[in-house]
N, C-alpha and C positions, 0 to 999 in steps of 0.2 A: 288690561294691557300688559301688566307685569306677568300674568300667567302665560300670555302668548310669547313674550320674550323668553321666559323660562323654558317653555316647550321648544322654542326655536333653538335655544342654547343646548338643550338635551339632544335634539335632532342632529345639530352640527357636531356635537361631541361624539355621538354614536357613529357618525360617518367618519370622523377622524380616527376613532378606535379601529374601525374596520379597515380603513386605509393603512394604518400603521401595521396591522396584522398581516395584510397582504404584502406590504413592503418587507416585513421581517421574514415571511415565508420565502419570498424571492431571494433574499440575501442568504438564508440558510441553504437553499437549494444550490445557489452559486458557490457557496463555501464548500458544500459537500462535493460538488463536481471538481472543484479545484483540488481538494484533498485527495480525491480518487486519482486524479491525473498525476499529482505529485507522487503518490504511492506507486503508481504504475511506472513512472519514470525512474524512481529509485530501484524498483525491482529489475527493470530492464538494464540499468547500469550495473547492478550487482551480477546479473546473469552474464552480461558481456564480460565483466572482469573475470568471472569464474571460467567461462568458456575460453577466454584468452589464455588463462593459465594452462588449461588442458592442451590447447593448440600449440602453444610455444614450447612446452616442455615434453619432448618426445619420450624421454625416459619415464615420465609420470604416466603417459598413456600406455606404455608397455607394462608398467607395474600394474595399472588398472586392469588390463586384460589378463595378466597373470593371476591376479587376485580373484577376479570373477570366474576364471576357468578352474581354479584350484578349489576342490571341494574340502580339502583338509588344510585350510589356511591357518597360519599361526597368528593369533590375535596380539601377540607381544612383538611381532616383527615390526620394525620401524616403518617399512614401506606399507604394511597393512594399516598401521595407525594413520599414516599419511593419507591413504585412500579413504579411510573411514572418516577422517576429519573433513576431507573434501566433500564427501557425501552429506555430512551433517550441515555443511554450509549451504548445500543445495536446498 
């Protein structure tokens, strides 16, 4: 009789372990999706702020086009540095 109870306890314990592993897998998947969604939202916010800077500052856009069109740009020019820093942010 004791052996039957011991076997039953092992069986129930095994089922509990499998159940807890399934629960953990579901939680990890949910957490991963949540983190991915949050990262995407942060990236979209950053891109929006960066694009807003370009849209609102007409002078900056003109400087960008001048720098991209100029093959002999001066890397020490403040406007070139400004465009370079904007590109690094992207």
